[in-house]
NUZAMI-722631 format. One record per residue: y, x, z of N, C-alpha, C in turn; residue in three letters. Coordinates in pm, whole numbers, plus 50000, padded with zeros to 5 digits. Atoms other than C-alpha are relative to their C-alpha. Example, Ala and Ser with C-alpha at 12.3 -4.5 7.8 and 13.67 -1.06 7.14 Angstrom:
498815008950000495505123050780501205009050000ALA
498814991849994498945136750714501094992350073SER
//
This chain:
499595006649877381631701384831498974989650040MET
500975009549950379441679785051500554985849992SER
499655014250000379461641885008499884994750142THR
500035005249863380361625485340499614985350001THR
500615013349995378591593685449500064994650142ILE
500255007049875378591568085728498904989849975VAL
501135009250011375551546285794500174988950103VAL
499875011349908375681511385945498794990749989ALA
501145009149993372651491186056499814996550147ASP
500115004149860372091470786372498645003050060ASP
501304995949948368501483186406500025015250020GLN
499814985749972368721517286579499025009249928PRO
500994991250064365501531386437500285001549851VAL
499704999650143366401522186081501275008149975ILE
498734992850015369951534986121499785015150015CYS
500274985849976368741568186263499165006049888ALA
500864995150107366091571285994500775002649872GLY
499184998150118368541566285709500925012150016PHE
499074989049975371011590385868499285013549991ALA
500764987550002368351617285917499585003749858ALA
500424997750139367091613285559501155005749918LEU
498844995550077370571617485415500515013550049LEU
499504987549942371601645285652499135011949960GLN
500924989350038368541665385544500295005549860ALA
499674995450135369991668585194501145010350007GLN
499004989449989372021700485140501404996149954PRO
498695003950055374811682484954500574987450065ASP
499565012249934375151652585191500255002750148LEU
499704998549858376751650685536500304986450062THR
499775012649929376511620685769501005002650111VAL
498934997449903379731619085971500054989450110VAL
500025010149894378881588286180499054988649969GLY
500845011850016376681557986238500604988650081THR
499485011849932377491522486347498944989250007ALA
500975010749981375541492786478500564986349965ALA
499415012850043377971465686365501165002849905ASN
498974998350102380601459786100501345004450054GLY
498714996149941383551463786332500055014950026GLN
500064985549975382461498486442499985007849868ASP
500034993650131381761506886078501415001649944LEU
498634999450051385321498485975500795010750076VAL
499334989849921386561520286262499605014149958GLY
500484987050046384391549286145500655004149869LEU
499404997150130385731546485792501485003250016VAL
498594997149972389301545285923500175014450050ASP
499904986849938388621577186119499625011449906GLU
500564988850077386571597985876500284999549850HIS
499775001550144387441584285529498845005949918ARG
501164994250070383891591485402499994996249852PRO
500165003150142382931591985036499194987249980ASP
500915011450016380181565985084499694993950136VAL
500495007149882379301539485340498714992749960ALA
501285006750021375651528285351499964988550100LEU
499715011649915375891492885486498934989249993VAL
500915011449990373411466685605500824987149989ASP
499285012750014374341430485528500104992850133VAL
500025008049877373301413385850500235008850122ARG
499654992649880375111429086143500854991250091MET
499195008049907376721414786458501485003749995PRO
498544998349988380471411786528500694997849867VAL
499455001250135381341416486161498885003449903LEU
501144997450089378781413385883500375010349893ASP
499794989450098378331438885608500894996249884GLY
499175004450113380011417985338501485000650037ILE
498604999849958383241413285534500475014350028GLU
499654985949976383191449685645500275007149868ALA
499814994250133382831459685280501364996149943THR
498715004950052385831438185187501175007750064ARG
498944992949930387981455085451500065014749960LEU
500074985850035386791490085363500575002449861ILE
499564997650138387361486984988501454995949980THR
498585003850008390721470485045500915011450043ARG
499124990149937392081499385251499665014549968ASP
500434986150018390111530285146499325002149865HIS
500704996550124388581548584851498495001250022ALA
501434999349968385191548585029499214990149914THR
500875008750080382441534684806498874994850088ARG
500985006449913379991510584964498694997549924VAL
501345002850051376241509584898499344990550098LEU
500625010149916374721477785036498485001850000ILE
501454998449986371171481085169499504988950092LEU
500435011549922369301450385289498554996449971THR
501365005050023365881434285329500024986749926THR
499905013550054367191401785183500495000149855PHE
499675000250143367131398184803500444985849964ASP
499515013550022369271366984784501235000049910LEU
498905000650095371691356284512501375001050067ASP
498695000449936374561349584751500425013950048ALA
499674986649954374351384484898500435008949884TYR
499684991750116374381400584554501424997349955VAL
498695003350054377411381984429501105003050101TYR
498974997749898379321383484757500275014850021ASP
499834985649982378701420784794500825006049887ALA
499264994950115379981427684445501454995650005ILE
498645005249993383011405384488500785006750114ARG
499344993349888383751423084817500355014549967ALA
499664986550042383931456084631498885010250009GLY
501124990649991380471471184679499735006549865ALA
500324992650123379481497584423498515000349972SER
501434999950021375761493484468499294990950097GLY
500775009649921373051471384610498535003349982PHE
501424996950005369501482084695499274993450117LEU
500815005649892366691466884898499445011350086LEU
500464989849905365351484885205498625005549969LYS
501304994650037361951489585044500125010849892ASP
499774989450097363541515084809499385013050050VAL
500574987249960361921549484807501105009250053THR
499044990649944363561578084993500775007349889ALA
499354992950110364281596684669501014991149930ASP
499105009250068365841565984512501254997350084ARG
498855002249913368061560384814500955011949995LEU
499174987950004369291596284814500735000949865VAL
499384999650133369911595284439501074989149989ASP
499055011050005371661561784484501315003650068GLY
498794995749930374111576084735500795009849913VAL
499324990350086374881604784499500674993149881ARG
499465007050116375391581484203501254992050036LEU
498865008049956377701558284394501185009050033VAL
498934990549967379681588184523500705005049874ALA
499444995150126380191599184162500764989249924GLU
499285010950065381591564984069499144991049914GLY
500895008650078378521549583905499714987250078SER
500455012049933377301514583978498505000950019MET
501424999049970373861509684125499474986350039LEU
500635012849972371921477384102498515001449969LEU
501435000050026368161474484138499694990349886GLY
500355008850113366351457483845500064985250035PRO
499995014149961365881424784034501424995050021ALA
498625003849974369521424484139500754998549869VAL
499355000950130370721431183783499634986949931SER
500465012450064368611402283654500644987950064ARG
499425011449930369881378483920501504998849974ARG
498575000350027373481388383856500284993649864LEU
499825005750132373191380283486499664985150000VAL
500375014249992371401347583564501084991950069GLU
498925006749927374201338883805501164996949907ASP
498925002450096376821343183533499604989449898PHE
500465009650100374711323383288500064985850052ALA
500035013349940374531294083531501394994850036ALA
498655004149961378261293383599500694992749886ARG
499235006650106380811272383408500465010249898PRO
499564991250108382181286483085500995010350053ALA
499144989149954383921319683132501464996749974ALA
498575001550021387661320483166500375005949864ARG
499564994250127389541327382841500215015050016PRO
499854985549993389671364082758501385003750051ALA
498734995549944392351382382949500715008349893ALA
499454993650120394251389982628500925011650032THR
499034989449968397051410182786499315012650047ALA
500724988349950394601432782966499195006649890TYR
500894994550102392131436782682500795006249885LEU
499184994550108394931443182432500445014350031ALA
499604986549961395781474382631498915010249971ALA
501114991050028392351488882551499955003749853LEU
500224995950139391721508882237498684993949954SER
501295005250049388891496982010498815007450061PRO
501104992449942386711525182142499804996650147ARG
500115003649858387501516682504499374986250016GLU
500625013449996386561480382434498515001149976THR
501424997850025383251492282291499315005450124GLU
500574994149880382631513082601499864989550110VAL
500075010749900383421483282826498844990649971LEU
501125008750037380951461682634498665006650035GLU
501224992749968378291488482676499785000550151GLN
500105000049855379051491383048499444986850051LEU
500415013349955378591453983088498534997249974ALA
501445001550029375101457182943499165009850082ARG
500734991249910374201482583210499625013449943GLY
500364987350063374121512782982500555011850079ARG
499564987749934374351547583130500955007649908SER
499114991850082376871573483010499265006449884ASN
500784993550106374141591282814499634990149890ALA
500365010150099373041559182644501214995849916GLU
498785003650073376611549782554500375011149903ILE
499684988750086377211584682417499125000349876ALA
500934999950114374111582582198500314988749903ALA
499725011550086374971547882067501305001649921ASP
498694998950064378601556381989500235013649935LEU
499944986750062377881592081871501195008150051HIS
498974992049936380251608182118499365007350119ILE
500554992449888379791632282408500064991950130SER
499975007049871379061621082764501345002250070THR
498694997449940382321637482874501054990749942GLU
499075009450063384191615882623499774986050055THR
500305013149941382411585282760500654998950138VAL
499415000249865383491594383114501514998249992LYS
498565001350018387061597682991500394985849962SER
499735013850041386951563682821499804990450118HIS
500255008749884385451547483133501165000950098VAL
498874998249908388221562083348501234992549950ALA
498845006950057390841548083110499834984850007GLU
500275014449989389191513683105500304995150141VAL
499785003849861389221512283484501495000450034LEU
498574998649970392821524383502500804988649937ARG
499225010150072394141500183240499734985850051LYS
500345013449951392311470183385500224998650150LEU
499765000549856393161479283744498744997650080GLY
501295002149936389501480683843499585012250080LEU
500394989249909387891501284116498895008749943ARG
501144992350046384641511483951499264992549891ASP
500755005650112382031504183686499464986150029ARG
500585013149969380521474783869501064989049988ILE
498935009850020383891457083873500294998049852GLN
499835001450144384151464083501498964990449942ALA
501055009150044380841446083451500384985550032VAL
499595013449958382071415883648501144995149911VAL
498855003650083385351415783452499544995749860PHE
500445002850136383571416683116499284986649990ALA
500695012950001381331387083203500954988550029TYR
499115010949960384021366483373501014996449892GLU
499005002650101386371369783079499404998549861HIS
500635003650125383821362982808499855011349899GLY
500154988950093383791397882656498535002149965LEU
501444999250018380021398082700499394987250054VAL
500685012049956377761367882727498655003550061GLN
501334997449943374671367282954498924998249892PRO
501055000650100371691374782736500455004949864GLY
499454995650128373991387082460499855014949978GLY
//
């Protein structure tokens, strides 16, 4: 089945370019484009796409607030794409429910792969963004006490998988470290998300840091 996508950017040439790039892929279908966050939310309401590729700085409604509305009401996964590599955007986008964050200087292949990864439920953070996210947690006050009731619901293996997720490990890397299959890892990840009431892997990372399960630099 084709992955459906909407693209939102207030610069027409960039918006059209991204849409054409994605539409050219045999497994991707662009079902609409928008020039502002309000129109984007309307498109998602209408088409219920798998992925929304969203610029941060847009008129009427910015990309962060649009992301918050989209992830609140729909299963659509949001990939933030921006020219601005700023801490506030990273954290705000993640807290709003974004599943990925890439800069606009990303290569075409990386962007296409990123859309596919996010559609599959993976998290996607560029190296600079990952580093800034960890630094942000390190600079914050001490983490809240561990969410005992939530974490107690996880099996020891699921807790191990969550710790690995928080360190940015891929399914293949987790499988190799824990000596289990990648399919078993996927199953454990799904159970972690279900039991913790989380949307995706990136929210699992935030949860693990905020509740002290993993320490920045640890």
